C-alpha positions in Angstrom: -19.9 145.7 -47.1 -19.5 146.6 -50.8 -20.5 150.2 -50.6 -16.9 151.5 -50.9 -16.2 149.7 -54.2 -16.4 151.5 -57.5 -16.4 148.2 -59.5 -16.6 144.6 -58.5 -15.0 142.1 -60.9 -16.4 138.5 -60.9 -15.0 135.3 -62.4 -18.3 133.9 -63.6 -22.0 134.8 -63.9 -22.8 132.6 -60.8 -20.2 134.6 -58.8 -21.6 137.8 -60.1 -25.1 136.8 -59.0 -23.9 135.9 -55.5 -22.0 139.1 -55.2 -25.0 141.1 -56.3 -27.1 139.3 -53.7 -24.7 140.5 -51.0 -25.2 144.1 -52.1 -22.5 144.6 -54.7 -23.2 147.1 -57.5 -21.4 147.6 -60.9 -20.5 143.9 -61.0 -18.6 142.9 -64.2 -17.9 139.3 -65.3 -14.3 139.1 -66.6 -13.5 135.3 -66.5 -10.9 133.3 -64.8 -7.3 134.7 -64.6 -5.9 131.2 -64.4 -6.6 130.7 -68.2 -3.9 133.3 -68.9 -1.2 131.1 -67.2 0.4 129.0 -70.0 3.1 126.4 -69.8 6.4 127.8 -71.0 7.6 126.1 -74.3 10.8 124.9 -72.6 8.8 123.2 -69.9 6.6 121.4 -72.5 9.8 120.4 -74.4 11.2 118.9 -71.2 8.1 116.8 -70.7 8.3 115.6 -74.3 11.9 114.6 -73.8 11.0 112.7 -70.7 8.3 110.9 -72.7 10.9 109.8 -75.2 13.0 108.4 -72.4 9.9 106.6 -71.0 9.0 105.0 -74.3 5.7 103.9 -75.7 4.1 102.5 -72.6 0.8 104.1 -71.4 1.4 107.0 -69.1 -1.0 108.8 -66.7 -0.2 111.5 -64.2 -2.0 112.0 -60.9 -1.2 115.7 -60.3 -1.3 117.8 -57.1 -2.6 114.9 -55.0 -3.3 115.5 -51.3 -2.8 113.6 -48.1 -4.8 110.3 -48.0 -5.6 110.7 -51.7 -2.5 108.9 -53.0 -3.8 105.7 -51.4 -7.0 106.1 -53.5 -4.9 106.7 -56.6 -2.9 103.6 -56.0 -6.2 101.6 -55.5 -7.2 102.8 -59.0 -3.8 101.9 -60.4 -4.1 98.4 -59.0 -7.6 98.0 -60.5 -6.5 99.0 -64.0 -6.2 96.4 -66.7 -4.0 98.3 -69.1 -0.7 96.4 -69.6 2.6 98.2 -68.8 1.0 101.5 -67.5 3.2 104.0 -65.8 1.8 106.3 -63.1 3.5 109.7 -62.6 2.5 110.6 -59.1 3.0 114.3 -58.2 2.0 115.2 -54.5 1.0 118.8 -54.1 3.1 119.4 -51.0 6.9 118.8 -51.2 7.2 117.9 -47.5 5.2 114.7 -48.3 7.5 113.3 -51.1 9.2 110.8 -48.7 5.9 109.8 -47.2 4.3 109.1 -50.6 7.4 107.2 -51.8 7.1 105.0 -48.8 3.4 104.4 -49.4 4.1 103.4 -53.0 6.8 100.9 -52.0 4.5 99.4 -49.3 2.1 98.7 -52.1 4.8 96.6 -53.8 5.4 99.0 -56.6 8.8 100.0 -58.0 9.2 103.7 -57.6 11.8 106.1 -59.0 12.0 109.8 -58.1 12.2 112.3 -60.9 15.2 113.9 -59.2 17.1 110.6 -59.4 16.1 109.9 -63.0 15.9 113.1 -65.0 18.5 115.9 -65.3 18.1 119.1 -63.4 18.5 122.6 -64.9 22.3 122.7 -64.3 22.8 119.3 -65.9 20.6 120.3 -68.9 22.7 123.5 -69.3 25.8 121.3 -69.3 24.5 119.3 -72.2 23.2 116.2 -70.4 20.2 114.4 -71.9 16.9 115.2 -70.3 16.6 111.7 -68.8 18.0 108.2 -69.1 15.7 105.4 -70.4 13.3 104.5 -67.7 13.6 100.8 -66.7 10.6 98.7 -67.6 10.1 97.5 -64.1 9.4 101.0 -62.8 5.7 101.4 -62.3 5.6 104.7 -60.5 7.6 107.9 -61.2 7.4 110.2 -58.2 7.3 113.8 -59.3 9.5 115.3 -56.5 10.1 118.7 -58.1 8.5 122.1 -58.0 7.4 124.2 -60.9 7.4 121.3 -63.4 3.7 120.4 -63.5 3.4 121.4 -67.2 6.3 119.0 -68.0 4.5 116.2 -66.2 1.4 116.9 -68.2 3.3 117.0 -71.5 4.8 113.6 -70.7 1.4 111.9 -70.0 -1.4 110.5 -72.1 -4.1 111.3 -69.5 -4.1 113.6 -66.4 -6.0 113.1 -63.2 -6.3 116.2 -61.1 -5.9 115.7 -57.4 -7.8 117.1 -54.5 -11.0 115.8 -56.1 -11.3 112.2 -54.9 -11.6 113.6 -51.3 -13.9 116.5 -50.4 -11.1 119.1 -50.8 -12.5 120.9 -53.8 -10.0 119.9 -56.5 -6.9 121.5 -57.9 -6.5 123.5 -61.1 -7.4 121.6 -64.2 -6.9 124.5 -66.6 -3.1 124.0 -67.1 -3.6 120.3 -68.1 -6.3 121.3 -70.5 -4.0 124.0 -72.0 -1.2 121.4 -72.5 -3.7 119.3 -74.5 -4.0 116.2 -72.3 -7.3 114.6 -71.5 -8.4 115.5 -68.0 -10.1 113.4 -65.3 -11.5 114.8 -62.1 -13.1 113.2 -59.0 -16.5 114.2 -57.7 -15.3 117.0 -55.4 -14.6 120.1 -57.6 -16.1 123.0 -55.6 -12.9 125.0 -56.0 -13.3 124.9 -59.8 -17.0 124.3 -60.3 -17.4 126.5 -63.3 -14.2 125.5 -65.0 -14.9 121.8 -64.5 -18.4 122.1 -65.9 -17.2 124.1 -68.9 -14.4 121.6 -69.6 -16.7 118.6 -69.4 -19.2 120.4 -71.7 -16.4 121.1 -74.1 -15.4 117.4 -74.3 -12.0 118.1 -72.6 -12.6 116.5 -69.2 -14.5 113.7 -67.5 -15.6 113.3 -63.9 -15.2 109.9 -62.1 -17.1 108.8 -58.9 -14.4 106.9 -57.1 -11.1 104.9 -57.5 -12.7 102.0 -59.3 -14.5 104.3 -61.7 -11.2 106.1 -62.3 -9.6 102.8 -63.2 -12.3 101.9 -65.6 -12.2 105.3 -67.4 -8.4 105.2 -67.6 -8.6 101.7 -69.2 -11.2 103.0 -71.7 -9.2 106.0 -72.7 -6.0 104.0 -73.1 -7.9 101.6 -75.4 -9.2 104.5 -77.5 -6.4 106.6 -79.0 -8.8 108.7 -81.2 -10.8 109.7 -78.1 -7.7 110.8 -76.2 -6.6 112.9 -79.2 -10.1 114.5 -79.4 -10.2 115.2 -75.7 -6.7 116.8 -75.8 -7.6 119.0 -78.7 -10.8 120.0 -77.1 -8.9 120.9 -73.9 -6.4 123.1 -75.8 -9.2 124.9 -77.6 -11.2 125.3 -74.4 -8.3 126.9 -72.6 -7.5 129.2 -75.5 -11.2 130.3 -75.8 -11.3 131.4 -72.2 -8.1 133.5 -72.2 -8.1 137.3 -71.8 -9.4 137.9 -68.3 -6.1 139.6 -67.3 -6.3 142.1 -70.2 -9.9 142.8 -69.5 -9.1 143.3 -65.8 -6.3 145.8 -66.6 -8.7 147.7 -68.9 -11.3 148.0 -66.2 -8.7 149.1 -63.6 -7.1 151.6 -65.9 -10.5 153.2 -66.6 -10.9 153.8 -62.8 -7.6 155.5 -62.4 -7.3 159.3 -62.8 -5.5 160.6 -65.9 -1.7 160.5 -65.9 -0.1 163.9 -66.3 3.7 164.3 -66.6 4.4 160.9 -65.1 2.1 161.4 -62.1 -1.5 160.6 -61.2 -3.6 163.6 -60.3 -5.7 163.1 -57.1 -8.8 164.8 -56.0 -7.1 167.0 -53.4 -4.8 168.5 -55.9 -1.7 166.5 -54.8 0.2 164.3 -57.2 0.9 160.6 -56.6 4.2 159.5 -58.1 3.6 157.5 -61.3 4.9 154.0 -61.6 
């Protein structure tokens, strides 16, 4: 299966071991490319502006939640004892925004969509403020936008990463760590096993067992500002420490290519491939 490959690039030592057991040779561990994806400064600034409009109330984001998981998130929210908390709920799939909004309202919670509350790119360019003050009776802000996850993280005190309360493997926790927000994950993280283990070991993330445990951990974090700050700083350092996989991958690939002569790659049969 792997006989035709000159080099096999693995994300982690565990991946390298599995690939080797399948017959791969010349396996190199380069790390996770996702660590090289950072939140643009303008997106982080947008989130900070949203936070100013929200005010001083405790804010947590449930990011990239999946079907049937929002009900569990709302169970956790109902079990929390932190006064005045705001939940930013960001479903992973946009076709479910209406469905999730209806679920929130059936639970007796006041919900506002991000699109109805905060300015879009055109309005921002026209000089409108990022958002109007959020009414105190709003308990759920529905993140009905695409490409703004970094802003939602920047607006929050704590981030829960979806896809992990159900056996779906979990979504990407790395961006939240890089933003510097404490991260919580459910028990099902097989899509990000190594990254989750490393983040927990670094003090950047915690795993919870179920919705009630999520509520308890959220309450504990909201009661401990110093711990939130420490976890956020640990997350930013953790993300920075693991960057560089993209550059390492490019170096390996470049070494495998034939020399470039006069803008073309020389090939073994004497023909030239047009250079890029």
